[in-house]
C-alpha positions in Angstrom: 0.0 0.0 0.0 1.1 3.5 -0.6 2.4 5.9 2.0 -0.5 7.8 3.5 1.5 10.7 4.9 -0.8 13.7 4.8 0.2 17.3 4.9 -0.2 18.8 8.4 -2.0 21.7 6.7 -5.0 19.3 6.1 -8.2 21.1 7.0 -9.5 18.3 9.3 -6.2 17.9 11.0 -6.0 21.6 11.6 -9.5 21.5 13.1 -8.6 18.7 15.4 -5.4 20.5 16.5 -7.3 23.8 17.2 -10.0 21.9 19.0 -7.5 20.2 21.3 -5.7 23.5 21.9 -9.0 25.2 22.8 -10.2 22.4 25.1 -6.9 22.4 26.9 -7.0 26.2 27.4 -10.6 26.1 28.7 -9.6 23.4 31.2 -6.5 25.2 32.3 -8.2 28.5 32.7 -11.3 27.2 34.6 -9.1 25.2 36.9 -7.0 28.3 37.6 -10.0 30.6 38.1 -12.2 28.3 40.2 -9.6 25.8 41.5 -8.9 22.3 40.4 -11.0 20.7 43.2 -14.1 22.8 42.3 -13.9 21.9 38.6 -13.4 18.3 39.5 -16.5 18.2 41.7 -18.6 19.8 38.9 -17.6 16.9 36.6 -17.4 14.0 39.0 -21.2 13.3 39.2 -22.6 9.8 39.7 -24.4 8.8 36.5 -25.5 5.5 37.8 -24.6 2.0 36.7 -24.8 2.9 33.0 -22.3 5.8 33.5 -20.1 3.6 35.6 -20.0 0.9 33.0 -19.5 3.2 30.0 -16.7 5.3 31.5 -14.9 2.4 33.1 -14.8 0.9 29.6 -13.7 4.2 28.0 -10.8 4.4 30.5 -9.6 1.0 29.5 -9.6 2.1 25.8 -7.0 4.7 26.7 -4.5 2.5 28.5 -1.0 2.0 27.1 -1.8 -1.4 25.6 -4.1 0.2 23.1 -1.1 1.2 21.1 -0.4 -2.4 20.3 -3.6 -3.2 18.3 -3.5 0.3 16.8 0.1 -0.3 15.5 -0.7 -3.9 14.3 -3.8 -2.8 12.4 -2.1 0.0 10.6 1.2 -1.8 10.0 -0.3 -4.4 7.6 -1.7 -1.7 5.3 0.7 1.2 5.8 4.1 -0.1 6.7 5.8 3.1 5.7 4.1 4.9 8.5 5.2 2.4 11.2 8.2 4.5 12.3 6.0 7.6 12.5 3.4 5.8 14.6 6.2 4.4 16.9 7.7 7.9 17.2 4.3 9.3 18.4 4.1 6.5 21.0 7.7 7.2 22.3 7.3 10.9 22.5 3.9 10.7 24.1 5.2 8.3 26.7 8.3 10.3 27.5 6.3 13.6 27.8 3.9 11.9 30.1 6.0 9.7 32.3 9.0 12.0 32.9 6.8 14.8 34.4 4.6 12.4 36.3 7.4 10.5 37.9 10.2 13.0 38.2 9.0 16.6 38.1 5.6 16.4 39.7 5.6 13.0 41.4 4.0 14.3 44.6 1.1 16.1 42.9 -2.0 14.6 44.5 -4.9 13.0 42.8 -8.5 13.8 44.0 -8.5 11.2 46.8 -5.3 12.6 48.3 -6.1 16.3 47.7 -8.1 17.0 50.8 -11.5 16.7 49.2 -13.9 14.8 51.5 -14.1 11.3 50.2 -17.8 11.2 50.5 -18.0 13.9 47.9 -16.0 12.0 45.4 -17.8 9.5 43.1 -15.8 6.3 42.5 -16.6 3.1 40.7 -16.6 -0.2 42.5 -13.7 -2.4 41.4 -11.5 0.5 40.2 -8.3 0.9 42.1 -7.9 4.5 43.0 -4.4 6.1 42.8 -3.3 8.9 45.0 -0.2 10.5 43.4 1.5 11.2 40.1 -1.6 13.1 38.9 -0.3 15.5 36.3 -0.5 15.0 33.4 -3.1 12.3 32.8 -1.4 9.5 30.9 -4.8 8.1 29.7 -5.8 11.5 28.3 -2.4 11.9 26.6 -2.8 8.5 24.9 -6.4 9.1 23.8 -5.8 12.6 22.4 -2.5 11.6 20.8 -4.3 8.7 19.0 -7.1 11.1 18.0 -4.7 13.6 16.5 -2.5 10.9 14.9 -5.5 9.2 13.3 -6.9 12.4 11.9 -3.4 13.3 10.6 -3.2 9.9 8.8 -6.8 9.8 7.7 -8.1 13.4 7.4 -11.7 12.5 6.9 -14.6 14.2 8.6 -16.0 10.9 10.1 -12.6 10.2 11.6 -12.5 13.7 13.0 -15.9 13.3 14.7 -15.5 9.7 16.0 -11.9 10.5 17.1 -13.1 13.6 19.1 -15.9 11.6 20.8 -13.4 8.8 21.7 -10.8 11.3 23.1 -13.3 13.3 25.1 -15.0 10.2 26.5 -11.6 8.8 27.6 -10.5 12.0 29.1 -13.7 12.6 31.0 -13.6 9.0 32.2 -10.5 9.8 34.2 -12.4 12.5 36.1 -15.6 10.4 36.4 -13.7 7.5 37.9 -12.1 9.9 40.5 -8.6 9.3 39.1 -7.7 12.8 37.8 -8.6 16.4 37.9 -9.7 18.2 34.7 -6.5 20.0 35.0 -4.6 16.7 34.5 -6.7 16.0 31.4 -5.6 19.4 30.1 -2.0 18.4 30.7 -2.6 15.2 28.7 -4.1 17.1 25.8 -1.1 19.4 25.8 1.2 16.4 25.6 -0.8 15.1 22.6 -0.4 18.4 20.8 3.3 18.6 21.4 3.7 14.9 20.5 2.1 15.3 17.0 3.8 18.6 16.2 7.2 17.2 17.2 6.7 13.9 15.4 5.6 15.7 12.2 8.6 18.0 12.4 11.0 15.1 12.8 9.3 13.2 10.0 9.5 16.1 7.5 13.0 16.9 8.6 14.1 13.3 8.0 12.4 13.0 4.6 13.9 16.3 3.5 17.4 15.1 4.5 16.9 11.8 2.6 15.7 13.7 -0.5 18.7 16.1 -0.4 21.1 13.2 -0.1 19.5 11.3 -2.9 
């Protein structure tokens, strides 16, 4: 199959990028103005067994293992994009895990933030973490996959479905009591930097090869 590299000036990719940027800004600003705990409590409402089931499932869809089937599915049809996909995975992981574990390792999650536990909705069977809150790794994964997929397949249905997937996964982290909306904003920011840096490296590399040849 032919290489499906799409110009980063693609209309739908640009829309996705602007959407991510706008959403991150809104979450950052509201968290700053009202406080991360207040915004968290606004979003962390109990939606019953249906909400618990849906958002627990969405959270699983943004775990690190999701990169494996994503890579395998695209590899068979678009082998020339394999390195680009791996590059996104590596950059996203580094930009998430280094801050979480070395820069802001003691940043508390909702359950360790001083919010009364009886005000926090949690889902039975979900292990609640206490630290390494910023940025949200699940959100970084979901929004990176969203942007990456729209970049590779700049079609309107991909844009819409990808946005729904990313938003649902990001919100699931707040719904499950695992992260503040501020952390989700951090994950979205990671995704933006990941795609832009990956695209830059890809174009730079292809330009170098073209010059040499």
